[in-house]
C-alpha positions in Angstrom: -8.7 1.8 -12.3 -8.9 4.5 -9.6 -12.0 5.9 -11.3 -13.9 2.8 -10.2 -13.6 3.8 -6.5 -15.1 6.6 -4.5 -13.7 5.8 -1.1 -10.3 4.9 0.3 -8.4 4.6 3.5 -4.9 6.2 3.5 -2.8 5.4 6.5 0.7 5.9 7.8 2.6 3.1 9.4 6.1 2.0 10.4 8.6 0.7 7.9 7.6 -2.5 6.2 4.2 -2.4 7.8 2.0 -0.7 5.2 1.7 -3.7 2.9 0.9 -6.1 5.8 -1.8 -3.7 7.1 -3.2 -3.1 3.6 -3.5 -6.8 3.0 -5.3 -7.4 6.3 -7.6 -4.5 5.9 -8.4 -5.5 2.3 -9.4 -8.9 3.5 -11.6 -7.6 6.3 -13.4 -5.3 3.9 -13.8 -8.0 1.3 -15.4 -10.3 4.0 -17.7 -7.5 5.0 -19.1 -7.3 1.4 -16.8 -4.8 -0.3 -15.8 -7.2 -3.1 -13.7 -4.6 -4.9 -11.5 -3.7 -1.9 -7.9 -3.3 -3.1 -4.9 -2.7 -0.9 -1.6 -1.1 -1.7 1.5 -0.9 0.4 4.8 0.9 0.1 8.1 0.1 -1.6 9.2 -3.2 -3.1 8.0 -6.6 -2.0 10.4 -8.2 0.4 8.3 -11.2 1.4 10.6 -13.8 -0.2 14.3 -14.0 -0.6 13.9 -14.9 -4.3 10.9 -13.8 -6.2 8.9 -16.5 -8.0 7.1 -14.1 -10.3 7.5 -16.2 -13.4 6.0 -19.3 -11.7 3.4 -17.3 -9.7 3.6 -15.6 -6.3 4.2 -17.9 -3.4 2.6 -15.4 -0.9 -0.4 -14.1 -2.9 -2.4 -13.5 0.3 0.2 -11.2 1.7 1.8 -9.5 -1.3 0.3 -6.2 -2.6 1.6 -3.7 -5.1 3.0 -0.4 -3.8 1.2 2.8 -4.4 4.2 4.0 -6.5 4.0 0.9 -8.7 0.3 1.7 -9.4 1.2 5.2 -10.6 0.1 7.0 -7.5 2.0 10.1 -6.5 2.5 9.2 -2.8 3.8 12.7 -1.9 0.9 14.5 -3.4 -1.6 12.0 -2.1 -0.3 12.1 1.5 0.1 15.9 1.5 -3.4 16.3 0.1 -4.8 14.5 3.1 -2.8 16.5 5.6 0.1 14.1 6.2 3.6 15.3 6.6 6.0 13.8 4.1 9.4 15.1 2.8 12.2 13.7 0.6 14.7 11.8 2.7 18.1 13.5 2.4 19.9 11.8 5.3 19.5 8.4 6.9 18.7 10.3 10.1 15.7 12.1 8.5 12.3 11.0 9.7 10.8 8.5 7.3 7.1 8.1 6.5 5.5 5.1 5.0 1.9 5.0 3.6 -0.6 2.4 2.5 -3.9 2.8 0.7 -6.9 0.6 0.6 -9.5 1.4 -2.1 -13.1 0.6 -1.0 -16.3 0.2 -3.0 
């Protein structure tokens, strides 16, 4: 799937924000004519208390898969673009969250 894209926006955001930002940016790009825009957030979806996956997502306009779920090595991708990212060893360690929007 990634071979279908030549451009992307990789961004860092605060906790629980990458998915929200990716969905909003994907929508804006789509409305501007980039019909293949595809946003990805970070971590598991936490939009609903109980997932309705079997019946169909209740919040399809907000939910996006994580980069990790799509097989993307977030550490290598972020480092390759000059972002600082390290494995969290302690709860006091700085945490970095990333989102990605594929564009074409």
